[in-house]
N, C-alpha and C positions, 0 to 999 in steps of 0.2 A: 340498445336493450341490455340490461344487466344479466350476467350469467347467474343462473340459479345456484345458490350456495350449497355445495355438497357437505357431507359430514367432515368436520375438521378435527384435528389437524390433518393436512394432506401430505402424504409421503411422496416426495419427488427426489429421492436420494438413492435410487436403485443402483447407481454405480458404486456406492459405498458398500451396500449389502442388499440382498433380496430376502423377503420372508420365505420360510420353508413352505413348499407346496404341501397341501393337506395329504395328498397321496404319499408323498415322500415321508412325512412325519409318521404316518400310519405304518409304513414299511419299517421304519427305524424302531418304532415302539415295539414291534414284534420281535426285536432282537435284544431286548433289555432284561426281561424278567425271567424267573425260573421256568415258567411255562412256555417260554419263547425260545428263540434261537440264540442263546446267550454264550455258548461255549467258545473256547479259544480255537481259532482256525488252524493253529499249528498242532493241536492235539489230534494226532492221526492214529491213535490206538483205540478210539471208541466212536460210537455213532454220533454223539453230540458234537465232537470235533469235526467229523466228516460233514455233518449238516452245516456247520458254520463255514467250513471251507467251500462247500458248494454255493453258499450264498455270496461269498466273496468272489468266487469265480463267475457267478452270474453277473454281478456288478461290473466285473472286469470286462466281460463281453459287452455289456450295455454301453460303457464308456468307449470301448474300442469301436463299436458301431458308429457312435457319434463322431469319432475322429477319423474313421476309416483307417484304423491302426491294427497291427498285430496285437492281440490281447497280451501276449508275453512281453510286449514292449513297455507296459505301464508299471510304474513304481508308485505305490501309495505313499502319500506324505501328509503332513498336517495342514497343508495349504500352499498357495502359490509362493509365499515368502520362503518356506523351506524348499520348495521345488526349485526356485531360482538360485538359492544358496547351494543346493546339491549340484545343480547343473554347472554353475559358474566355477565354484571351487573344485568340484569333482572333475570337470573337464580340464581346468587349468593345471591341476597337479598331475593328472594322468597324461597330459600331452606336453608338459613343460620341456621335455627333451627335444621337442621340435621347435620350440620358440616360446617367448614370454610376452607377446604383444596381443592385446585385446582391444577390440573396437566396440564402442557402445555409443549412446547419445546422452546429451546433457539433460534430456527431459524424460528419462526412464523413471519408473517407480523406484522408491528408496530400496525396495527389495532387490533391485539390480544394482543401483548406484552404490549402496553400502558394501555389498560383497566385492564390487570392483575396487572400492577404496581399500578394503581389507587386502585384496590381492596386490594392489600397488604397494602397500606397506610390507609385503612379503616378496618383493623382487620382481613383480610384473609391471609392464608398461601399458597404460591404458590411454587410448585416444577417445576423447569425448566429442562427438559430432554435434554441431549446432543445427537445430531444425530450420527448415524453410519457414517463411511467414505463415504458410498454411498448417504448420505444425508437423510436417512429415520429414522423414529422412529419405533422400533420393538414392537410387542405384549408383549414380555418378559420385556421390559423396563417399559411399562405402568403397567403391572402386579406387578412388583417389587416396583413400586412407590405408589400403592394403599394403603390407610389407612382406618381405621374405620370411620374417619371424612371426607373422600373425597366425594365431591358432584359433581364436574365437571371435565371432561377431555376435553381439547380444543386443537385440532390439525387440521392443514390444510390437504386437500386431495392431492394437488399438490403444491410443493414449487415454489414460484414465481421467484426465481433466478436460480435454477438448474433443475427444472422440475421433481424432484424426487417424486414418488407417494407412499404415506403411505398406509399400510394395514388397511383401515378404517373399512371394514366389520368385520374382526376378532377382532379388538379393540372394535367395537360396541358390539359384542357378549360378550366380557369380561366385559364391563361396565354394561351391562344389568344383567349379572349374579351377579354383586356386587351392584346392585341398585344405579349406578352412572350415571349421565347424560353425554352424549357425544355431544359436539358442534363441528361442522366442518366448517372451512373456505373453501368454494368451489369456490372462485373467479376465480381461474385459471383452474378449471376443468369443470364447467357447460358449456355446448355448445361445448366442445372440446373432451370429452370422455363421455361414458354413465354414467349418475348419476341417480341412482334409489334409492330414499330415503327409500322406503319400503324394498328393498333388502339389502341395507346397514345397516338399523336398527339404524339410527342416531336419536337423539332427536331434535336437531336444526341444521340448515345449512344456511350459508350466501352466497349471490351471488351478482354480479354487472352486469348490462346490458351492460356496455361499454366494457366488456371483450369478448362479443360474438356478436359484430356488432349492438348493441343497443345504446341508448343515455347515455351520462354521467349524473350523478346526479340521477340515478334511480337504485334501487336494490330491493331485497326482502329477507325475513327471513322465512324459513320453520320452523314451530313449531308443533311438533307432537300433534295430537288430541286424539288418542286412544292408551293407556290412555293419558289423557290430561296433557300436560306439562304447568306448571305455569310460568308466567313471571311478574316481577315487572316493570311497565311502566317507561320509562326514559323521555318521552315527554308527557306532560299533556295539556289538553285543548280541550274539545269537546267529548272525549270518542270514537273517531273514531276507526275502526278496532278492535272491541271488547275490547276497552280500552287499547290495547297494544301499539298503536302508533297514537296519535292524530295529526290532521292536514288535511287541505283540500287536497284531492287526485289530483295529476297532471295528468289529463286524457291523455294528449298527451304523457307524459313520460311513463305512464303505457302501453298505446297502443303500443308504440315503443318497450318496453321490451317484450310484448306479441308477437308482430310480429317477433322480433329477435329470441325468443324462438321457435316459430313455424318453422321458416326457419332453425334454428340449428337442430331441430329434423329431418326435412326433408333431410338435407344435411350432417348429422353427419358422416356416413360411408364415404361419398365422401370427406369430409373435412379431416377426419383422414388419408385416403389413400394419399391425396394430401400432407399433412404436412410430412408424413413419407417419401414420395419420395423426398421432398425438403431437409429434414434432411440428407438423404442418399447421395444426390448429393452434398450437402454442405460439408459433412465430407470427401467425396471422393475427392473433390477439394482441401481440406487442407492436404490430406494424404502425399504429398511430403514434407511438412514442418515439420522439426524436432523440438523438444523442446516445444511441445504443450500438454496440458492435458485437457481432458474433465472432468468437475466437475459434479459429480452425476453419478448414475448407468445408463449406456446406455440401459440396458435390462429392467429397471423398472423406466422409466421416460417418460414424455410427449414429443412426437416427435417435438412439436411446439417450444420447448425451448432448446437451446444449450448454455451452459456456458463453455467458454474455457479460460484457462490461457496460456499466451505466455511468455516463458522464455526469459530473455535477453532484454525485452522492458518495458517501463513504460506505464501503461494503458491509462493515459490521453494524453500522446504524441501519442500513437497509435490511440486513438479516434479522435484526431485532424487531424492526417494524413489521416484518413478514413472519411473525412468530407462529401463525397458523399454517405456514408452509414449511415442510421439512426439506430444506435444501442445504447446500454447503458452499463454502468459499474455495473448495478445491479437494484434494485427496484427503480422505478421512485419516490417513496415516500421518499427515503433517498438519492437522487442523489446530494443534496447540501452538504452532508457530505464529508470531506476530509479523513476520516478514511476508512480503507479497509472494505469491506463488512463483516458485522458480521456473515452472513450466511457462507461465505467461511472460515472465521476465525474459526468458530465452527467445520468445517470439517477437521481442522488441517492444512490448507493451510497457508504457511508463509505470513507475511504482504507484502513482495516484490512481491510474485507471485499473491497474492490476488489483489494487485494494478494493476497487469498486466493481469487482467481478463475482458472479455467482455461477455455480454449476447446477443445472437442473437435469435430472436423469429419470427416465420413465421406464415402466416395466409392464409385465403381464397383467397386473391388477390395477394399473392406472386407468382412469376413465376420461372420456372427452369432456365430461362435465367438470372434472377436477382441473384439467389443464385450462379450460376456458375461464373458470373462476380464478385460477392462479394468475393468468395473464391479466385479467381485469384488475385484480388486487395489486399486481406489480405496477401497472400503469398509474393507478390512483396514488399509490404510495410514493413512487418516484416523483410524480408531479408535485405532491405535497412537500416532500423533502427538498426539492429544488427551490420551491417557492419560499421556504423558510431560511434559505441561505442569505 
């Protein structure tokens, strides 16, 4: 029985970005115009500034509640890319007197890999761990890579291409026992699975609002306060945010992040159950298609991300044929590259199969009808393309 065709095109690229929630957009709009909360939060000499500062602090509390963090531990940034840069460079230069060795993995987002490359060019030594076939980095790998001069371990919580989830809590415990700082890129996990910075035991953690129905251009960095973690500032000018990140705070953006965090906390279980049902329906719809491979561990990955290789077809050709489905060949930040995904290549997937891989990602507004139609369309399209070879 054919799936009823929903309105197309269908958006299945939530790992790249999410639409702003309507309530979030409304809260942001109230901070933009003259009759709204438009003032500079740093203007502490008048009512308008106080009002803006109160809105910023409310948002700080909303994000702190989502993360189970001390509100004072949060630094506002322009997004996870800046947060990762601030954490990695800031920690490296602040603690270089203790050592210059950093451990990360070869499948991190470019927002971690590129700062690590920068640090390598500036006298630091970086070890890149290779993932297991399931796309994860193990505790044993990190333990084996530790040295006396190791100062930072930097790992993502959820991989942006496969959805694989790393054992952050156990790695954090290992790092603490060796007096090593752990930085976590949580861009794909915050707002999608429970992220409790106190329970995890991380030292710093990066996030982006646009990954959980907040605005683009807005993020935060969690920086542990007890005991206090030191950061060398990367943006100077005015000494805002305890000197860690200068610049006038964008009230509307921060309010948007806060509202998105509050809604994510409220709907977390509901959203998780929804994406799990979507993933199950999608995979069931593809079950009749032979020659497909799901990349990443199905039992230890985010339900919202499914990465699949299709034997016997070329990825770009398949992507073109599926033009009424908005999906991707990997990270949006590397979509201009003609090379196969470096993440999939690191998992031991051949270049041909890596080129024939697509990432499907679901979210709060995805419907069962949409994933059923998408699966049916993929089965028909792949079957046709294979027959034409």
